[in-house]
C-alpha positions as CSV (number, residue, x, y, z in Angstrom):
1,X,34.4,-81.4,46.3
2,X,30.7,-81.7,47.0
3,X,29.0,-79.3,49.3
4,X,25.6,-79.6,51.0
5,X,23.8,-76.8,52.8
6,X,25.2,-73.7,51.1
7,X,23.6,-70.5,52.4
8,X,19.9,-70.6,51.7
9,X,19.7,-74.3,51.1
10,X,20.2,-75.9,54.5
11,X,17.6,-78.3,55.7
12,X,16.9,-79.6,59.2
13,X,18.2,-83.1,58.6
14,X,20.7,-82.3,55.9
15,X,23.4,-84.7,57.0
16,X,21.1,-87.7,57.5
17,X,18.8,-87.2,54.6
18,X,21.1,-85.7,52.0
19,X,24.8,-85.6,52.6
20,X,25.6,-89.0,54.0
21,X,23.3,-91.0,51.7
22,X,24.8,-89.1,48.7
23,X,28.3,-89.7,49.9
24,X,27.8,-93.4,50.5
25,X,26.1,-93.8,47.1
26,X,28.8,-91.9,45.3
27,X,31.5,-94.0,47.0
28,X,29.7,-97.3,46.2
29,X,28.9,-96.4,42.6
30,X,32.4,-95.3,41.7
31,X,33.8,-98.6,42.9
32,X,31.0,-101.0,41.7
33,X,30.0,-99.4,38.4
34,X,33.3,-97.9,37.3
35,X,35.9,-99.9,39.3
36,X,37.3,-96.6,40.6
37,X,39.1,-96.9,44.0
38,X,38.1,-93.8,46.0
39,X,38.4,-92.3,49.4
40,X,36.1,-89.7,50.8
41,X,36.4,-87.3,53.8
42,X,33.2,-85.8,55.1
43,X,33.1,-82.8,57.5
44,X,30.4,-80.4,58.8
45,X,31.1,-76.8,59.5
46,X,31.5,-73.3,58.2
47,X,33.4,-72.6,55.0
48,X,33.9,-69.8,52.5
49,X,32.2,-70.6,49.2
50,X,32.7,-68.0,46.5
51,X,34.9,-66.4,43.9
52,X,38.6,-66.0,44.6
53,X,41.1,-64.2,42.4
54,X,41.1,-61.1,40.2
55,X,39.2,-59.8,37.3
56,X,41.3,-61.6,34.6
57,X,41.8,-64.9,36.4
58,X,39.4,-66.2,39.1
59,X,37.6,-69.3,40.2
60,X,34.9,-70.5,42.5
61,X,36.4,-72.1,45.6
62,X,35.4,-73.7,48.9
63,X,37.9,-72.8,51.6
64,X,38.3,-73.2,55.4
65,X,39.4,-75.4,58.2
66,X,36.5,-77.9,57.6
67,X,37.6,-78.2,53.9
68,X,41.2,-78.8,55.0
69,X,40.1,-81.5,57.5
70,X,38.0,-83.2,54.8
71,X,41.0,-83.4,52.6
72,X,43.1,-84.9,55.4
73,X,40.4,-87.5,56.2
74,X,40.2,-88.4,52.5
75,X,44.0,-88.8,52.2
76,X,44.5,-90.6,55.5
77,X,46.1,-94.1,55.3
78,X,43.5,-95.6,57.7
79,X,40.6,-94.4,55.5
80,X,38.6,-97.6,54.6
81,X,36.5,-95.6,52.1
82,X,34.6,-92.9,53.9
83,X,35.9,-91.0,57.0
84,X,33.7,-88.4,58.8
85,X,34.5,-85.9,61.5
86,X,32.9,-85.7,64.9
87,X,30.4,-83.1,63.7
88,X,29.0,-85.4,61.0
89,X,29.0,-88.3,63.5
90,X,27.1,-86.3,66.1
91,X,24.7,-84.9,63.6
92,X,23.9,-88.3,62.1
93,X,23.1,-89.7,65.5
94,X,22.0,-93.3,65.4
95,X,20.8,-93.1,61.7
96,X,24.1,-94.5,60.6
97,X,26.6,-97.0,62.0
98,X,30.2,-95.7,62.6
99,X,33.4,-97.4,63.6
100,X,35.8,-95.3,65.7
101,X,39.4,-94.9,64.3
102,X,42.4,-92.9,65.6
103,X,41.9,-89.1,65.5
104,X,43.2,-87.2,62.4
105,X,44.9,-83.9,63.0
106,X,44.0,-81.0,60.7
């Protein structure tokens, strides 16, 4: 999981300047440099980011509907490498080229 724009670190053009370029670079480098087949699901929305669990056993987690949708996009059979949700698509505007595929249910 990679997150962009956690509380206090959001920027105006976070998706177009940071998140999508990093996502595409990561996808490309994993395949070209390490020969690792990979699929990525990218979503934009609110999520809980913080510690879950008790005093003796706990971990940092990112949870919520947008995280679940990202996982479903990543695991979708029609994923050619990187799938994004409508929020990412809309935020990116015309800065990136997208191909429409069938909707994925969360």
